[in-house]
N, C-alpha and C positions, 0 to 999 in steps of 0.2 A: 844358384841362388839358394839351393837346395843345402846347401855345407854349413852346420851349427856350430863346429867345433874344430880349430886350428891349434895344434900343440906348439910347444916351445921349439924354438929353432926351426920352424919349419919351412924357412926359406932362408937361412940362413946364409950371406955369401952369395945369394944368387945374384954374382956381380953384374949380368946381363938384362936382369929383370926389369923393364921399363915402367912396365902399368900392370894394376891387377883390375879384376872386375870385384868391385866389393860384392859379398854375398849378400842379398837382401834378408837371409835367416840368421847370420853370423849372430852368437849368443856367446858363446863362451871362448876365452882365449888364456893363453898361457905367454909366459915373457920372451922376449927378442925375436919375435916372429919374423920380422924383417931388417934384423939387423946385419950391416954390412951389405945392403945390397944397395952397391954405389951408382946404379943406373935408375934406380927408383925416386924421382925428383918431387912427383906429385900425387897426391890422392883426391879424388873425389867421389865424394859420399854420395849414393843417389838420393834423390827423392824417395820419400816413404820411410826411410831408415828411421827409428825412433831411439834406439839406444847404442852407443859404440861400449864395445864389450871393455871390461877391466883389461888392461895388458895390450890391446891392441895394435896398439904403434908402439909401445914402450922400446927404445932404444932404435928404434927406424932412424938411423943419424944422418941419412941422405935427401932425406925429404924435406923440402923446402918450401912446397905449397900445398894448403889443405883446404879444402872447400867444402863447408858442412852444409846439409840440407835444411829447407826451411820445417821439415815434420821433425826434428831433432828436439828430442826432452831430457835427456839425460847424456852426460860424459862419462865415464865409467873410470875405475879407480887405476892410475899410472896409465890410463890411455896413453896420451903422447909423452910421457917423461922422457927425457935422454935425446928429446928432438932436438939436438942441436943446430940444426938447419934451418929451423921455423924461426924466421924474424916478424910477421904479423898474422895475425889471426882474425876470423871475424867469427863470433857464436851469435847464430841467430837471436830472433826474440824468441822463438820456441822454447829454447832451451830452458830449464826450470831447475836442474841439479847437476854441480861441477862435484865430483865424488875426490877424496885425498890424493892429493900427489898428480891431478891427472896432466900438469904442466911442471912437475918438479924437474930440477936439472936442463931443462931447456933453455942453455945459456946465452942463448943469442936472440930470444924471443923480447922485443922492443916495444910492440905495441900489440893489444888484444882489445877488442871491443864485445862489451858483454852486454847481452840484450836485456831488454828494460822487464823483462819476464823471470830473470833469473832470481830464486828466494833461497837458496839452499849452495851455500858453499861449504863443505864438510870442514876445511881446519885451514889454518895458516900454514900449511904445506903444501897449498894446491900449487904455488906458483915459488917453492925454494929455490934459490940458487939462481932465480930469474934476475941477474942483477941490474940490468937495464931496462927492467920492465916499466910502461906506463897503462895502467887501465885508462880504456876508453869507454865512456858510458854516458846516461841521460844524467842531469842534474838531479839529485834526490833520489835515487834510485839503489836498490840494494848494493848493485857494482860499486857505486859512490862509497856508501857506508862500509863497505868490507874493504877497500882500499885505503880509507882514512884508518880504518881500525889495525890494521897490518903494516901501516908507514910504508904505502906503494903510492905513488905520485900517481895522481889522476887527472884525468881531462875530457871536457864534454865535445872537445873537435871530433868530427867523422873522420873514418878509417875508411879506407878501401883497396881492394886487390887490385893488382895492377894489369891493365891490359896489354897486350904485344902484337906483333905481326906474325904474318907468315906470309910467305915468300916462294917462287918458283919460275920453272921456266920450261916452255916446250920447244921442242927441236924435231925437224925432219931427220930422216937417219943419215944425211950427211953434215949435219948439224946446222942448217940455217935455220932461222927461228919462223916460228908458224904463228900466225898472226889470228885474232878473233877464235879462240880457240874457247869456246864456254867452260869457266871452272864454276863448279858450287861447292860449298861449304857444307857439310851438315854437321851439326852440333850432336854427337853420340849421347853425351848425358840426359842432354832434354828432348831428343827425339824430333828434333825438328832441322829446316835449313835455317842457316844463320846468314847466307849468302846465296844468290842465285843470278846476282846480276853481273859478275864477274867476267872479262875478257882478255885474253892476252893483248898485249902491245905489239908495236912494229920489232921489237925485239925479244918476242917472244914471252917475256915475261909476265907476271900479274904477281898483284901485292894485295895485302888488307893489311890494317893496323887497329883493329877495334877488338882482338878474341880476348878470352880471359886466360889468365897463364893458367896452367895447370890441368886445363879441360883439354879432352879429347877428340879430335875433328876426321871427318872423314873428307875426303876433298876429291872431287870426280871430275872428268875431262869428256869433252864433245866437240867435235867440228865435223858437220857432214860431209861426208865424202872422205874422211880419213877414218884410218885404222891405228888404234892406240897399243903399244906394244903392253902396257901398264894403263888402265885406266881408270884408279882408282888409289887411293895413298892415304891410311891412317897415321895422325901425328898428334904429340901433346905438345902443347903451345907451352914453349917454355919462355921464361923472363930474358929480356934482351934479345927475342927474336928467333925464329924458327925459318931456317931455308930448308924445304922439303927435296929428294932427291929428282932431277931433269927426267922429264916424260918426255919420250919418244913417240911419235906418229909417222906414217905412212901414208900416201895418197892412195887410194884405192883407185885402180888404173880404169880406163875405159868406160867412166860412167857417163849414161847421158841422160839429160834433164831438160825434155822440150814441154813446155808448159802447156802446147796445145794437145798431148797427147791426152789431156787427164778433162773429166767434166768434175762439176763440180758446184758447190752453195755458198753462197756468203751469209753470214748474221751481220748484219751492218749495227745493229745496236751492241755486241758484244766486238766488234771489230774481229771478226774472226772466218775462217773457210774452212772449207771440210770436202775432202775428196771424194767424190762417189763411184768413179769408173775411169778407166784405163783403157785407150785404144791403139796405144802404140805395141810393136812387136819387137822392143829392144830388147838384150839380155840382159843388161846391166844397167841400173838407173837410179839415179839420185832424184828425191822425190822433191818437188819445188819447195821452198821455203816461203812463197806467197803465192796467191792464186787470187784474181780480183783486186788486187793492191791488199789482202787483208793477209797475216800468216798465218799458215796452214796447222791446225793445231789436231784433225780428228781425219781418220781414216774412215768412211763408213761402211754398214753392211757389205758385204759380197762385192767390194769396189774393185777386186781382182780375183774373183772366186776362178776357179777352175782355167786361170791362164797358162795356156800351152808352151811361154815362150821364157818366162824370167828366169834367171839363174841366180843373181844377185842385187838385193834390195836394202839402199841405204836410206834412212829415214832421215829429214832435216830435222833441225835442232828445236822445232819449235811443236812439235807433233805429242800430244797427251795423251790420245786414247787411240786404240787399234779394235775395232768394233765386231761383233761377232762375223764368223765365217769371211775375215776380209779378205782370206790370202787361202780359204780352204781348197785343196785339191790343187795347187800349183805344184804339180809333181816331179818339176826341174829345179826347183828353189834351193838353191845350197846353201847360201850365205843370206844372213839381215843384219844389218848394223841398227841396233835401238838406241835411239838418243838418250840422254839422263832428265830429259823433260817429260819420259812417258810415265803416267800414272796409271791405265789401266790398259790392259789386253782382253779382249770379249772371250765371249764362249765360242770354240772353234774356230778361234782366229787363222790358225796356222795347223788346222785337221788334215788329214792326209797328204801334206807337204813331205813324200818319202823321202826325197832327197837331203832334206835340210839337216846338215852334220853337227852343226856348233849353232847354241844361244847365249849370249850374254844378256844375262837381266840387267838391266841398271839398277841401283839403288832406288829410285825415284818409284818404283813401280808399287804399288799398293793393292791391286787387285788384278788376279787371274783367274778367266771364268772356265765353266767345265770344259771338259776337252779341249783345251786351246792347243795342244799339242799331240792330240791322240792320234795314233798312226804313223806318228814321223819316225818309220823303224829304221833310219838311219842316224837319227839324233845318239851322239854318243857323248 
C-alpha cells in the first residue's frame, strides 16, 4: 500500500498475472501499465480509495470486470481508456468528477451507471468511440443532462454486476468422495466471511451460486479427523462460474473419541458446551463435537495441562476458543489439527509443548494470547 507511482509499461505482457493488490496510496501512473496482461480479467479497487490516477488502467485490454469503492470521488484522465473488454460498469454515488477520456475507446462498453452526485464530466470525449453505450442513472440527474447533450442514449433502468458460482470437490487419497467437509468462503476485499454453512455432499462436491464476479475469495476446508494436503485456496470468481482445484484429504489414523473421558460444563442459554478436563490415557484423540447434547465450542483453562500421554489432538469443527494454559506442558504432544472455526488461542495455551513440530493456524484465528507457544522448542 506504500506504492505511490507506477511507470509506463510496468507490467506489460505479464501474461500469467491474474490479480493485483491495488495500492491504497497510488497517486501517479503512466500509460499502458497493464497492457497485454491476458490473465488479468478483473480489478477490485478497495474501500478507502478516493481517486483513481490518470492513466491507471489505460489499455488494460483484458480486464472485463471492475468494482469501484463507495469512497471514490474522482476518476482520472484516461483512467480506463482502451479497456476494450469492459462491457458494464457501475460508478458509485460518491463519485463527483470524471476527467477527460476516462472511458474513451472502451469499444465494448454497453452500459454504465453514473451515480447521482456526479457534477463534472470534463468533456464530450469521456466516452469517445463507445459506440454501443447507454448511460444509466436517475431521472433529472447530471448524468441524464450529459447524455442528452452528447447524443448518448439514456435510461433510468438500474443495472447490476453479475453474480456467479464457485464449486469444487474433496476426495480422499484414493479418489473417493469425502462427505460433510466444512467449507468456508472468505471475502478478501471486505475482510469478512461470505459463507460459513457450506458442506460437501455425498459426491464430495460443494457449490455456491451467489458470489460476485471479479471478487477474490479465500476458501478453507476442515473435517474433524482428517488432514488436508491443501486446506485453503484463493481464487477470483469469474463470469460463467469458477471450479477450483480438487482438494485431497487423508483420514488421521488411530484417533480415539470417548465422551466419557471428558469433564465439561454446558451453557443451556447459548446451547454450547465447554471441555473442562480430560481423564483418559490415549495418545491420539479426536475431541468430541458434542457433549451433554450441545456442540463443544471451548476448551477451558488448564483442561489438558501437564498431560503426559497425548501425542496427537484433532479438534472438532465447532471449537472457537482454546483458553489459557489449556495444553501447557503436554511434553509429548507432537501434532495438533486446528479447525477453521477457531477464533482465539489463549495465553500460554501450548506453552512448554516441547515436542510440538508444526502449527497450521487457520485463517479464522483473530487473537493469540501472550506466551501461547513459548518454549515449544521443537516447533519448526
